[in-house]
C-alpha positions in Angstrom: 47.6 99.1 53.7 48.3 101.8 56.3 50.5 104.7 55.3 52.8 104.4 58.3 54.8 101.7 60.0 53.0 100.3 63.0 55.0 98.7 65.7 52.0 96.9 67.2 52.6 93.4 66.1 55.3 91.3 67.8 56.3 87.6 67.7 59.0 86.4 70.0 60.0 84.3 72.9 58.2 86.6 75.2 55.6 89.3 74.5 54.6 92.1 76.7 52.0 94.5 75.4 50.6 97.3 77.6 48.0 99.9 76.7 49.0 103.0 78.6 46.9 105.4 80.6 45.0 107.9 78.5 43.5 110.3 80.9 46.0 113.1 81.4 45.8 116.3 79.5 49.4 115.9 78.3 50.1 112.2 77.6 53.2 110.3 78.5 53.2 107.2 76.3 56.7 105.9 77.1 58.7 105.1 80.2 61.5 107.4 81.3 64.1 105.0 79.9 62.9 105.4 76.3 65.9 106.6 74.3 64.1 108.6 71.7 63.3 111.8 73.6 60.0 113.4 74.3 56.8 111.6 73.2 54.3 113.4 71.2 51.8 115.2 73.6 48.0 114.8 73.3 44.9 116.1 74.8 42.8 113.3 76.1 40.0 115.4 77.6 38.2 116.1 74.4 34.5 115.3 74.2 35.0 112.8 71.3 38.2 111.3 72.6 37.7 107.6 73.7 38.9 106.8 77.2 39.4 103.0 77.1 40.2 102.6 73.4 43.7 103.5 72.2 43.9 106.7 70.1 47.1 108.5 69.0 48.0 111.8 70.8 48.0 113.6 67.5 46.8 112.6 64.0 48.1 109.1 63.5 51.2 109.4 65.6 52.2 108.5 69.2 56.0 108.4 68.9 58.6 110.1 66.7 58.9 108.2 63.4 61.0 105.1 63.8 61.6 104.3 60.1 61.9 107.2 57.7 61.7 107.1 53.9 65.1 107.4 52.3 64.4 109.8 49.5 61.7 112.0 47.9 58.9 109.9 46.5 59.3 107.0 48.9 56.7 105.9 51.4 56.9 103.5 54.4 53.8 101.3 54.3 52.5 98.6 56.6 54.5 95.7 57.9 55.2 93.7 61.1 57.9 93.3 63.7 59.3 90.2 65.3 61.7 89.5 68.2 64.6 87.6 66.8 65.4 85.7 70.0 68.0 83.3 68.5 69.6 85.9 66.2 68.7 84.1 63.0 69.2 87.4 61.2 72.8 88.0 62.5 71.8 91.5 63.5 72.1 90.9 67.2 75.3 89.0 68.2 75.0 90.2 71.9 71.3 90.1 72.6 68.3 87.9 72.6 65.6 90.6 72.3 66.5 92.3 69.0 63.6 93.5 66.9 63.4 93.1 63.2 60.8 95.0 61.2 59.7 93.8 57.8 57.7 96.4 55.9 56.8 97.7 52.4 58.7 100.4 50.7 56.5 102.2 48.2 57.8 104.1 45.2 56.3 105.1 41.9 58.2 102.2 40.2 57.7 99.3 42.7 56.6 98.1 46.1 59.3 96.0 47.8 59.7 94.3 51.2 62.4 95.8 53.3 64.0 95.0 56.7 65.2 97.1 59.5 66.5 96.1 62.9 66.4 97.7 66.4 68.6 97.0 69.3 66.7 99.3 71.7 63.3 97.5 71.8 61.9 99.0 68.6 62.3 102.8 69.2 65.1 103.3 66.7 65.9 101.3 63.7 68.8 100.7 61.3 67.8 99.8 57.7 69.3 96.5 56.4 72.2 97.5 54.0 71.2 94.9 51.4 67.5 95.9 51.1 65.2 94.9 49.5 64.7 91.5 51.0 61.9 90.7 48.6 61.2 92.2 45.2 59.0 90.9 42.4 58.8 94.0 40.2 55.2 94.9 41.2 53.7 98.2 42.2 50.9 96.3 44.1 52.9 94.0 46.5 52.6 94.9 50.2 51.8 94.5 53.9 54.0 91.6 55.0 53.1 89.8 58.2 55.8 87.6 59.6 55.6 84.8 62.1 57.8 81.8 63.2 56.7 78.3 62.3 58.4 76.0 64.8 57.8 72.7 63.0 60.1 73.7 60.1 62.2 76.2 62.0 61.4 78.8 59.5 60.0 82.3 59.4 56.8 82.6 57.3 55.6 85.7 55.6 52.1 86.3 54.2 52.0 89.3 51.8 49.4 90.7 49.5 49.7 90.8 45.7 47.0 93.4 46.1 45.4 93.7 42.7 45.9 90.1 41.7 43.7 89.0 44.6 46.4 86.8 45.9 48.2 86.2 49.2 51.8 84.9 48.8 53.4 82.6 51.3 57.2 82.9 51.7 59.7 81.2 54.0 63.0 82.3 55.4 65.7 81.0 57.8 67.0 84.4 58.6 64.5 87.2 57.8 66.6 88.5 54.9 66.5 85.7 52.4 63.0 84.8 51.3 61.7 81.9 49.1 58.3 81.7 47.5 56.3 78.7 48.8 52.7 79.0 47.5 49.8 81.3 46.7 46.2 81.6 47.9 44.2 83.3 45.2 40.8 84.6 44.4 38.8 83.5 47.5 35.9 85.2 49.1 35.2 88.9 48.6 37.5 90.4 46.0 36.6 94.1 46.1 39.3 96.1 44.3 42.3 94.7 46.2 43.6 92.5 49.0 45.5 94.1 51.9 47.0 93.4 55.3 46.9 89.6 55.5 47.2 87.7 58.8 47.8 84.0 59.5 47.1 82.6 63.0 46.4 79.3 64.6 43.2 79.3 66.7 41.9 77.1 69.4 38.2 76.0 69.4 35.3 76.0 71.9 33.7 72.9 73.1 30.5 74.8 73.8 29.9 78.3 72.6 26.6 78.7 74.4 27.7 78.5 78.1 27.8 81.6 80.2 31.6 81.8 80.3 32.7 80.3 77.0 36.4 81.3 77.4 36.8 79.3 80.6 40.0 77.2 80.1 38.2 73.9 80.4 36.1 74.9 77.4 39.0 75.9 75.1 40.9 73.3 73.1 44.0 73.5 70.9 43.4 72.6 67.3 45.4 72.3 64.0 43.2 75.0 62.4 44.4 78.4 61.3 42.6 81.4 59.8 43.9 83.4 57.0 42.5 86.9 57.4 42.4 89.2 54.4 41.4 92.8 54.3 39.9 94.4 51.2 39.7 98.1 50.3 37.6 99.4 48.6 34.8 97.1 47.7 33.3 96.0 51.0 29.5 95.1 51.0 28.8 98.3 53.0 31.4 100.3 51.1 35.0 101.0 51.7 37.2 98.7 53.7 36.5 95.4 55.6 38.2 92.2 56.7 37.1 88.6 56.2 38.7 85.3 57.0 39.1 81.7 55.8 39.5 78.8 58.3 41.9 76.0 57.1 45.1 74.1 57.7 48.7 75.2 57.2 51.7 73.0 56.8 54.5 75.6 56.9 54.3 76.3 53.1 50.7 75.9 52.0 47.4 77.0 53.4 44.3 75.1 52.4 40.9 76.6 53.2 38.1 74.3 54.5 35.8 75.9 51.9 35.5 78.9 49.7 33.0 80.8 51.8 33.6 84.5 52.7 33.2 84.9 56.4 33.2 88.6 57.5 34.8 89.5 60.8 32.5 92.4 61.7 29.0 93.5 60.6 29.7 97.1 61.3 31.7 99.5 59.1 34.6 100.5 61.3 36.8 97.4 61.8 39.7 97.0 59.4 43.2 95.5 59.0 43.0 93.6 62.4 46.4 92.3 63.6 47.0 89.3 65.8 49.6 89.3 68.6 51.8 86.1 68.4 53.4 83.8 70.8 50.3 83.3 73.0 50.0 79.6 73.9 48.2 77.7 71.2 45.5 76.4 73.6 44.6 80.0 74.7 42.3 82.4 72.9 44.4 84.5 70.5 44.3 88.3 70.8 43.9 90.8 68.1 43.3 94.5 67.7 41.9 96.4 64.6 41.8 99.9 63.2 38.3 101.2 64.0 37.6 103.3 60.9 36.9 103.1 57.2 39.0 104.4 54.3 35.9 106.0 52.8 35.9 108.7 55.5 38.8 108.2 57.9 40.6 111.3 56.7 37.7 113.7 57.1 36.2 112.6 60.4 35.6 115.6 62.7 38.0 114.5 65.4 40.9 115.7 63.2 39.7 119.3 63.1 38.1 119.5 66.5 40.6 117.5 68.7 43.7 116.9 66.5 43.5 113.1 66.2 42.1 110.8 63.6 40.9 107.3 64.2 41.1 104.9 67.2 41.8 101.2 67.6 39.2 98.6 68.6 39.2 97.0 71.9 41.7 94.1 72.0 39.7 90.9 71.4 40.0 87.3 72.3 39.5 85.0 69.3 38.6 81.4 69.0 36.8 79.1 66.5 33.5 77.4 67.2 31.0 75.2 65.3 27.6 76.8 65.5 24.2 76.4 64.0 24.6 76.6 60.2 28.2 77.8 60.7 31.2 75.5 61.0 34.6 77.1 61.9 33.0 80.4 62.9 35.3 83.1 64.4 34.1 84.0 67.9 35.4 87.4 69.1 35.0 88.8 72.6 36.5 91.9 74.2 39.5 91.5 76.5 38.6 91.3 80.1 37.1 94.7 81.1 36.6 94.0 84.8 39.9 95.8 85.9 38.3 98.9 84.5 35.0 98.7 86.4 34.4 101.9 88.3 32.6 100.1 91.1 32.9 96.5 92.4 29.2 95.9 91.5 27.1 97.1 88.7 25.9 100.7 88.7 22.4 99.6 87.6 20.8 96.2 87.1 17.5 94.5 86.8 16.5 90.8 86.7 12.9 91.6 85.6 13.2 93.5 82.4 10.7 91.5 80.4 8.2 93.9 78.8 9.8 96.6 80.9 12.6 99.2 80.8 15.6 100.4 82.7 16.7 104.1 82.5 20.1 105.1 83.8 21.6 108.6 83.9 25.4 108.3 84.1 26.2 112.0 83.6 27.7 112.4 87.1 28.5 108.8 88.0 30.8 107.9 85.0 33.3 110.7 84.3 34.9 108.8 81.5 31.6 108.5 79.6 32.6 104.9 78.9 30.0 102.1 79.8 29.6 98.4 79.3 26.4 96.6 79.8 25.3 92.9 79.4 21.8 91.6 78.9 20.6 88.0 78.9 17.2 86.9 77.5 16.2 83.4 78.5 13.3 80.9 78.0 12.8 82.1 74.4 10.2 79.9 72.7 11.3 78.3 69.4 7.9 78.8 67.7 5.5 81.7 67.5 8.2 83.9 69.0 7.4 87.6 69.4 8.9 90.7 70.9 11.9 93.0 70.7 14.7 94.0 73.1 16.4 97.4 72.5 19.0 99.8 73.9 19.6 103.5 73.4 22.5 105.7 74.4 21.4 109.3 74.3 22.3 112.9 75.1 19.9 114.7 77.4 21.1 118.0 76.0 20.9 117.6 72.3 18.6 114.6 71.9 21.1 112.7 69.8 21.3 108.9 70.2 22.8 105.7 69.1 20.6 102.6 69.4 20.4 98.9 68.7 17.9 96.1 69.1 17.0 92.4 68.6 13.8 91.1 67.0 13.2 87.7 68.6 10.7 86.5 65.9 11.0 85.9 62.2 14.6 85.6 61.0 15.8 87.1 64.3 17.6 90.3 63.0 19.8 92.5 65.1 20.3 96.2 64.1 22.6 99.0 65.1 21.7 102.6 64.2 24.0 105.7 64.4 21.8 107.9 62.2 20.7 110.2 65.0 24.1 111.9 65.4 24.7 115.5 64.2 28.4 115.9 64.4 29.4 114.4 61.0 27.7 114.4 57.7 29.2 112.3 54.9 27.6 110.4 52.0 29.7 107.3 52.8 29.0 107.3 56.5 26.5 104.5 56.4 24.2 104.9 59.5 22.5 101.5 59.9 23.8 98.0 60.1 22.2 94.6 60.7 22.8 90.9 61.0 20.8 87.8 61.8 21.4 85.8 64.9 19.5 82.5 65.3 18.2 81.5 68.7 20.1 78.5 70.1 17.6 75.7 70.2 19.4 74.0 73.1 19.7 77.0 75.5 16.8 79.2 74.2 19.0 82.1 75.3 20.3 85.3 73.7 23.2 87.3 75.2 24.5 90.7 74.3 27.5 92.8 75.5 27.8 96.4 74.5 30.7 98.8 75.1 30.3 102.5 74.3 33.2 105.0 74.7 32.3 108.6 73.8 32.6 108.2 70.0 32.8 104.4 69.4 30.5 101.5 70.1 31.2 97.8 69.9 28.6 95.1 70.2 29.0 91.4 70.8 26.1 89.0 70.1 25.8 85.6 71.8 29.2 85.3 73.3 30.9 86.9 70.3 29.4 84.8 67.5 28.8 88.1 65.8 30.2 91.5 66.5 30.1 95.1 65.1 32.2 98.2 65.5 30.9 101.6 64.7 32.2 105.1 65.3 29.9 108.1 65.8 30.3 111.8 66.3 27.7 113.6 68.5 27.6 117.3 69.1 26.5 116.6 72.7 28.0 114.1 75.1 26.0 110.9 75.7 24.8 110.6 79.3 21.8 108.4 79.5 21.2 104.7 78.7 17.8 103.0 78.2 17.3 99.3 78.0 13.9 97.9 77.2 11.9 95.0 75.9 8.4 94.8 74.4 5.7 92.2 73.4 7.8 89.3 74.6 6.1 85.9 75.0 4.9 84.9 78.5 7.7 83.3 80.5 10.5 85.0 78.7 13.0 86.5 81.2 15.3 89.5 80.7 18.1 90.7 82.9 20.8 93.4 82.5 23.8 94.8 84.3 25.4 98.2 83.6 29.0 99.0 84.5 30.9 102.2 84.4 34.5 102.0 83.0 37.4 104.0 84.3 39.4 106.1 81.9 42.4 103.7 81.7 43.2 101.6 78.7 43.3 97.9 79.3 46.7 96.6 80.5 47.7 93.3 78.8 50.7 91.1 79.3 51.6 87.7 78.1 54.4 85.5 79.2 55.3 82.4 77.4 54.8 79.2 79.4 58.0 77.2 80.0 58.8 75.4 76.8 56.0 77.0 74.7 57.6 78.0 71.4 60.9 78.4 73.2 62.7 76.9 70.2 61.8 79.5 67.7 63.9 82.2 66.0 
């Protein structure tokens, strides 16, 4: 549950999402035609302010509030928004791009699902006069996510019965009249409550181990969905986390392939991810998550020092893959970063890093402070394997650092360590994370992609089979990268490429292919 309405999730005949430039000292987040007046200004030159990750200009806000509470004691909680192309709601007799928001209204007595509609693209809303559209008399019933299911010509809502550990499925022909269809209850990690569910159909990979796994020839449409559920508190590392269940959906009922809890991210700062809808089913689906944790999100130092709190993750491609010991694994990779590269070729690289190191000072070459690097380790023996490969981002001024590494032997653990940062001290700010990543017996290769952006790091292991998101708060700016390997077996090869990233946020746009989902609401 997020204590604001977020207009970041759209489903409709066409979807255009753009992440706007974030480098000016006074931001301009909207086009000149926006009818709501002056956007909230923000200072994007702060030392902790990410340059390629979205962060709000001030606090949690980037636009004037679109949907206000109606009385004292009311709160507008999370929801979703859809484009009602065929005017199923009746709110838009003269347009095909009307926006309907379905959100939770919170009071001391009850949480209900409400509707509001916008005729100006989602900048101003009118509340539905017959609200609520869904009420069950519960104070723990929230976070509706709505999508169109074309096979039944119905809208589908997934919504959390938070403290009953249940996700409810509802259907509607018009977004205002909802009928209960089924429940999905007590699966996976329970924590203290369920929140922010998502339901999305995902394609699968033929081969997750190839160099470019998201090549269209390697991505296939499937009938499989994932139901993603966030929990807070009660995550294994404390606080909030998201996990997912692969399965099938028939328009009313979701059936998981098993009862296993599959965690999206092995870090601590990836919560309540939301999927963008209406992307062709055979293409990787795109999501974005809140990069923080409820245990400390309201006391992080960016609030006091730079007047903003929390950022979003990079937008990510998502697909399913069958892997060693893991059927229906969620594979997540960052959206294409190449448009942000500061130079056509890498700033630093080496093809002979086995039992060697690469040191790169980017204090003057990368003004944004944002870097991406890739490393590839090949010819890894499958028995008697030894050695480590490590990376460290550090500040030459303060000596602070964030580091990670992979142990090629034993149970092949990977770790991430943000403990050597001095800008934030909190008992819940867990400083070390780890996972295990088996060496692929067919390729004998390990790949890693790392993106660091002033105060956030994201790591992607083996083409996105595992990923982690972690925020960190240094007193000095990071300006040096070291990549090294030690005690590797003879014949093992290591290569790496380092890229600077310009201080623009990634532009994304999707257009529906002719005929794809053109029949929906």
